[in-house]
N, C-alpha and C positions, 0 to 999 in steps of 0.2 A: 822496530817497532816502536813509536813515542808513548812515554809515561803518560802523554793529554789523551791520547786515543781508548777508545774503549772497543771490546769485540762484540760486535753488536749483529743481530740478524735486521735486515730491512724493515720486516713488520713487527721488530718492537714498540710498544706502547712507551708514552712518556714515563709511567709508573717504573717498566722496566726497567730504562734507561737510568733513570735515579736509583733505582735498588742496584744497579752495574757500579754509578759511581761509589756506591756507599760501600759495597761488599766485595768489589773485584778490583782492589787495587794493582795498578802494574807492577810488575815485579820483574826484575833482569833476570831472574833465572827461569821464566816462562818461555817454554819451547813452542816452536811453530804449531804442532799437532793441538796442545793445549790453547795457545792463544786463538787459531784460526777455527778450530774445530770443538774440542772441549767446554771452551769457556764460554761460547754463545749458547751450547745447549745448558750447562750447569746451573744458570740463574733459575730455569725453569723447574729442573730436579729440586732445587734449593727450596722453591715456593713449596711445592706438592709435600717436602718431608716436613715443612714448618708446618702444612696445614695437619700431615698425621701424627704430630708433636713427636719426629725422631730428634733424638739428641745429637749433637755434632759428633762426640764421641762413641754413637751408634753407627754413625755414618763412616767413621773412620774404620771400626772394626770391619764393616762390610767390606771398604775397600783394601784391607789385609786380605781377606778371606778372598775375595776374587782374584787378586793379583796372584795369590798362592795357587788358586784355580789355573789360571791360564798356564802355569807349569805342568801341572797333572795332565792336561788336555794335551801339551804339546808331546809328551812321552807316548801316547796313544799311536803318533806318529802316522795318521790316516788324515784325508783331505777333512773328513767330519771335525776329526780332533783340532785340525788348524783354525777351522772355522770358529769352534767352540774357543779356543785360544786366544783368538783375537777379540771376540765378542769378551770373554772373561776380563782379560787385560784392559780393554777398554773401559767396561764397567767399573773396574778398580780405580783406574784413573782419573775417570770422572767423580766417583765417588769422592776422591783425594783431592778436587776442586771442591767438591759442594759440603765438606766439612768445614773448611776454612769461613765459606760465605756464610753459613747458616750459624757458625760460632761468632760472626760478627754483626750475623743479623739479631741474631738473640741475645749478644752481649755475655755469651758462655763460652769464655776463655778458659783452659785451665793446664796444669801441669801434666795432666793424664792426657790431655788432646793434644800436648807435646810429645808426650812418650811413646803415644800411638803412632804420631806421624814419624817418629824414628823408625818403629817397627813396620811403617809401609816400606819406607825404602829397604830395609834389611830383607822384606818378602822377596823383592825382586832376585835377588841372590839365589834362591832355589831356582827361579824362572830361567835364570842364565844357565844352570847346571843341568837344566832339562833337554837343553839344543843339544850336546852332543850326545845325550841319551837317546833322542830323538834320531839323530843321525846313525848313531849304530845300530836302529832297530830297522832305519829303512835300508841299509846295506845289508843287512842280517849278519852282521857281526855280535849281535845281542839278540836273545829272544826274551821277550819280556810279554805276560798276560796283564792284561789289565790289572789284576789283585796283586801280582809281584811287582809290577810297576806302581801303584797305588801305595804298596808298602815300602818300596825303596823310596820314594818320594818324599813319604811321611818322613822316613827314618831320617833321610837329608835334611830335610826344613828343620827336625828336631835339631840335629846337631849344630846347623847354623845357628838357630835363637838361642840355643844353650849359651854360645857366646856373645850374641848381640843383643840378647834382653839385658843382661847387667850392664852392657855398653851402653845402650839406650837410657837406661836407670842413670847411669853416672852423667851422661850427657844432659839429661833431663833436671836433674838437682844441682849440677854446676856448671850451669850454663854461661857461656863467658858473650863477651860484644862476636858479635856474627862478623867473621874475617870475608874479605873476597876471596872467592875462588879464582886463581889466575886462569885455569881453563874457561872458566865462565866468561872473565874479561874478554878473551880472544874471540871465543862465540860471537857476541856482541858485537864486535867491531864490524861484522857484514852478514848479508842475507846469505851470501854463498856459504860463511860459517856456521850459520844458523841452519841452513838446510841440510849441510855435511852432519851437523848435530842431531839431527832429525834422524836422517837416513840410518846412522850407526847408533842410535838408541834402540829402545824397545819398544816405542811408538812404531818407527820406520821400519823395525824387524816383522812387527804382526801386520802392519800395513801392505809391505813387499810379499810377504809370504800368502797373502789374500789375493794379491795381481797374480802372482805365479801361478795359485790354484786356477786362477779363472783362464789363464792361457793354456795351461795343459787340458783343460775341459775340450778346446778347442784344436789342441795340437797332440802328436805323439812324443811331446817333449816330456823329459822327467829331470827338473831343475830343481826339485826342493832340498835334495842332498846337497848339490853343490852349491847352493844358496847359503846354507846352515854353516857348512866346513868354512866357506868365504867369510861368512859373518864373525864366526870365531878366530877366523887367522886376523883379520880386522882388527877384532877385539883385544886380541894380545897385544898387537901393535899399538892400539889407544891407550891401554893400560901403560905400557913402556912410556910412551910418549908422555903421559900425565904423570907419570911419576917424575919424571925429569923435569919438567917445567915445575911443578908444585916443590919439589925439591930444591931449585933455583931460588924459589920466593924466599929461603932462610936465609940465604948470602947476602940478601939485598940490605 
């Protein structure tokens, strides 16, 4: 992806294209799902929220809410729950795109906005933890009603946030010059690495879950528990490799 290119629809007006240039600056951290799907939609949502007088921070809080909700939907471990998880996560991700665009459009950036952005990242941790819980429910190794599952998920979320809220606060008030993520640099070297990053991340997970659900509708296959377990195993390997690559940068 080139920094000179814009993520556009063929029907974008000249005004929309100019707005994209103004509020959608290219970032090397942009993943495929965001660049080719969400960014194309987000500018229209941004304009809608601007007319509704939403503040950027209000949109950021919506992003936190919907990302967290996707994990709760996963614990339901039903086809309907997985569809809701897909929708909720992508709404949260979309609003994460919109808040920055709205802030640039209205010239309303703030430390609070940076703080909430940290919380959006933190909100993905309970979502990841919902995967093994969903797997255990699906193989009948764990029995959860919607009420008990909701309580468990809320408790997990609160435990994680109790650690990450003060960390996000410290990062907000002691921000240093942004460092280049070594893993991001590797991913940007090739479209193959970028696609692998998409498939192995949350956007790819929810997209694949949706495809598997459609496959199960027309076959007698039961693949979701196997896919969740495979995803978690790859996640463990990915974390170990990321740790090794990151630690090596301190010896350069």
